[in-house]
N, C-alpha and C positions, 0 to 999 in steps of 0.2 A: 828237240828244243825248238826248232824252226816251226814244226807243226803246231806245237803248243802255243807259241807266240802268235802264229797266224790265227788260231782259233780264238785266243783271247781278244785279238783285235776285231775279229769278225763277229763274235757272239753278240756284243751289244747291238750291232746293226741288225742282226737277224731277229733279236728279241723285239726291237722297235718295229720291224716289219710285221712280225706276228701280231703284235698289239694293234697296229694300224689296220691290218687286214681284217682283224676281228671287229674293229670299230666301224669298218665299211658297212657291215651288215646292219648296223644301227643307223648310220648316217645316210646310207644309199640303199634302201630296200629294193630298188629297181634292179639291182645286180642279179637277183634270183630270177627275174622275169625277162632279162635281156635276151633278145633273139639275135643269133649270129647269122649275118647275111652271106650265105655261101662262102665260108672261109676257105682259103686256098693254102694248103700245106705243101711246102717244099721239103722232101725227104730224100734219102738216098745215101750212097757211099760218101764219106767225107773225102775231101780233096778231089771231088768230081765236078766242081763248078757250082756248088749250091750257093755259096756266098755271092758269086758273080751274078747268077740268075736272080737271087733275092734282091740285090741292089738295082738291077735293071728294072724289075717289076715295081719295086718300091718307089722308083722315080715317077711312076704314074700316080701322083698324089690325089688326083680326082677320082681314082678307082679304088686304090688300096691304101690301107693304113697298117703300119708294122711297128713293132716295138723297137725303140732306140736304146743305146747303151745306158743312158742315164735312168731311163724308166726301169729297165730290167735289173740294174744293180741297186739303185737308190730309191725307187718309187714304184714298187709293184702294187701298192695299195692306192686306191682312188684318192683318199684324203691326202696321201703323200704327193700324188701328182699335182693336186691343186695347190699345195704348199709350194712346190717347186715352180709351178707356173707363176705364182705371185712373186717368188724370188726373182725369176727371170725378168718379169716386167719391171720390178723395182730396179734391177741392174741396168736394164735398157734405159730407164728414165735417168739413171745416174751416170750414163756414159759408157756402159758396157764393160766396166773394169773386170767383173767376174768372167764374162765371156772371153775376154782377151787372155785372162790368166789360164782358163781351161784350155784354150787353143794352144797356148805356149807349152803347157804341160804335156799335151798330146803330141806335140812335135818332138818332145824329148823321149818318146817311147823308143825302145831299142829297135834298130832297123831290122834285125832278124825277125822279131815278132811281127812286124808289119809286113814283111815279105811273105810270111806264112799265112797270116790272117789279119788284114788291116782292121784295126779296132779304133773306136772313138766314141765318146759319150753322145755325140749327136748323130752317129751313123746307125743304120739298121743293124740290129743284133739278134742273136738267138734268144727266143723268149723262155727257153727252159731254164735260163739263169734266174728267172723270177721264182722258180720253185726252190731256190736255196733255203728260204726260211722253213720249208717243210722237209728239208733233207731229201728232196726229190730230183736233184740235178745230177746228172751223170759226171759232172766235173769233179765230184767227190773222189773219182778214181785217182786224181793227183795226190790226194792225201792217203787214201786207203785202196790201193790197187788190188789187194788180195781179199778184201772183205766181201762176205756173201751178199750184203745189202747192195753193194756197188753193182754186182752182176745181176741182182734181181731187177734193178732198174734197166740194165742193159738188155736183158731178155724179158722185157715187160710182159708180153702176151703169154709167154711160156711159163714163167716162174712165179707168177703172182696169182693169188686166188681171185675169184670173181669179186669178192668184197673189197679186196685191196685195190684191184684195178678200178672199180667204181669210185673209190675214194680219191685216187690220184686223178682220174678223169674229171671228177667234180671240182677238185681244186684247180686243175688246169683250165677248165672252162670258166671258172670264176676270174682267173687272171686275164683271160681274153675278154670277158665281158667288161671288166673294169676299164681296159684299154679302149674298147669301142665306145663306152659311155663318155670317156674323156675326149676321144678324137672325133667321133661321129658315127651314129648307128647306121647311116646310109652307106657307109663304106664297106668294102670287103676286107676282112681281116687277112693279112698275109703273114704266114708263119714259116720259118726256115729252121729246121733242126735235124741234122743227120742222126743225132742221138735218139730221135723219136721214130726212126724207121721201124724198129721192132714194136712200136706202139700202133703201127698202121692198121692191123685188123680191128683193133678196138676203137681207134679214132673213126674208122669208117662207120661203125655201128653207133657210136656215141654222138657223132655229129652227122646226122642223116643227110644233110644238104651240103656236106663238105666235098671238096675236090682236091686232087693231089697231082703234083708233078714229081716223079721220082727220077733221080739222076744216077747213072752208072758210068763206069770207066774200066779200062784195062786193070784187072786186079793187081797185077805185078806193080804197076805205077801207084795204085792206091795204098797198098800195104806199106811199101817203103816210105812213101810220103807221109802217111799218118804216124808211123812210128817215129819218124824224124820230127814231126810237128809237136808231138807230146813230150819229146825228150827233155827240152829245157825246163818245162814245168815240173816234171817228175824229179829231176835232179835237185831242184830247190828243196824238196822234202825227203831226200835221201833214197830215191828210187831211180830206176833206169829202164828205159824201154828196150834195151838190149838184154835185159834179164829174160832168160828163156820162158819163164812163167808168164811174164807180161807180153812178150812178143807173140807167143802162141795163143794167149788168151785173146789178143786183138785180132789175130789171124782168124780165129774161129768166129769172133763177133762180126767181123766185116763180111765173112762168108755168109753168116745168117742174114745180114742186111741184104746181100745180093739175092738170096733165096726169097726173102720177103717181097722184094721188088718184083721178081719174076712171077711169083704167085699172085700178087695183086694185079699185074698186067694181064694175067690169064683170067682172073675171076671178075674183075670190075669192067664195066663198059667204058668206052673212050670218053664219055661225057663226065666221068668221075676221075679217071686215072690216065696220065700220060707218062710213058717211059721214054726218057731222053738220054742219048749217049753224049758223053763229054765232048767228043769231037764235033758233033752236030752243033752243040752250043757255042763252042769256041770259033768255029769256022763261019757259021751263019746265024748269029744270035737273034737278029731281028726276024728272019724268016722262021726260025724255030719257035719263037714266042708267038708269032702270028698264027702258026699252025696249031699250037697248043690252045690259043685263044679260040680259034674256030672249033676245034674238037671239044673243048670244054663248054662251048656255047656261052662265053662271057660277053656281056653287053659291051659293044664297041663305041657307043655314043660318047662316052666321057674320055676315051683314050686320046692321047696326043701322039699319033703315029710318027709324025715328023720328028718330034723331040726324042722319041725312043730310037728311031733309026739313026739320028745324029749321035746319040750316046753310044749305040752299038758300034757305029763306024769308028769311033775313037778308041775302041777296045777290041775290035775284031782281030783274031789271031794272037791275042795276048798269051804269053807263056811265062809262068812263074820262074824266078831264078833260084827257087828253093832247091837245094842239092841234097841227095840222099842215095843210099845204096842198100839193097836187101842184105848183103853180106855183113853190113855193120850191125845187124840185129840177129845174126845167127840163122838167117833164113836163106833159102835158095828159091829160084824161080819155080822149081818143081814142087817145093813145099806149098807155094801159093796155088799152083795149078791143081794140086791134089785137093787142097781145102776148098777150092772153088769149082770142083767137079760137080755138075748137076746132070741128071738125066735130060736128054735132049727134049723130052716132051714138056718140061716145065719152062723151057727157055722160049720166050716169044719169038716168032719168026723174024720180026724186025731186028732182033738182036743177034741172031745166029751168025750173020755174016761178020759181026763185030768181034766174035770170039774165036780165038785161034784153034784150028782143027787139031793140031798136035796134042792139045790138052786131053782130048778124048782117047787118043791112042796110048797115052802113057799113064793114065790114071786108073786107080782101082774102081771097080763098079761096086 
């Protein structure tokens, strides 16, 4: 009943989005011709600092543009964006009552949700949410964690035909093009989606001038943290992340993310792909960003290095208060180590010292 009620509430919004997205092609034919200026994709294991890095880079507003919560949820179409822009301007002219109401509502968000993933309509957000009108967003696992379509999205490059992948990539490119037309074609589009990690091989080909930063972390920490993070949402719709089917499905999925990152680090030049460990990001965020910027050959002229360093200084060494334990989900550390066992040859040398040696001694070949 909860799932049915949720769908009844969501369906009208999704229908409006589909109609608006279709209208865009009539109102804004330039969408099809829009060139993306070296988009930068942040992918990697969830709970590995992707949100933190996304918001640090998004603070460089003279360099990057990224989708915010209100765009992804309520205005994926370009005509919707302009309608909301008009609404925001009218509200500002009338004293900002709507803006204050939104801010007050966001402050009422449950503290647990914010400790896991700080969310807000005006904050940078994952743009795969804009694929909801096409049923292309992996968040559908909250409703249907056992459905085959859910896992076809999760294992994008492996389980979809070339025709299906081209369709999804064309839709996704249209979403990004709409945002750039709205924000400024001179800017670099900044995307952050751990759920698109398994799209990486196809993103590399479909966006030939794209660049990537992939984040990784100790898998024991990642798996427990991710299962804990999705538990509240799953419970709403009668599912649980401590269900062995769900827990082991996510264990396999996260392992495939790690393999995809390692393979990309081996196959792509440093000018296109940078692999970063969570500890590097947390301990020295500014230095890590500057190294990535140099290796990716990003134009430094428009960067505000001082502002970035000040922002990093206020957050260096941050540790989440999010609590979790593998045993709560029927998993052991050995289960994780076995799932994340990879032949040494595919692990980049820079990451080998980050991975515990006992893993190799105890795991099956």
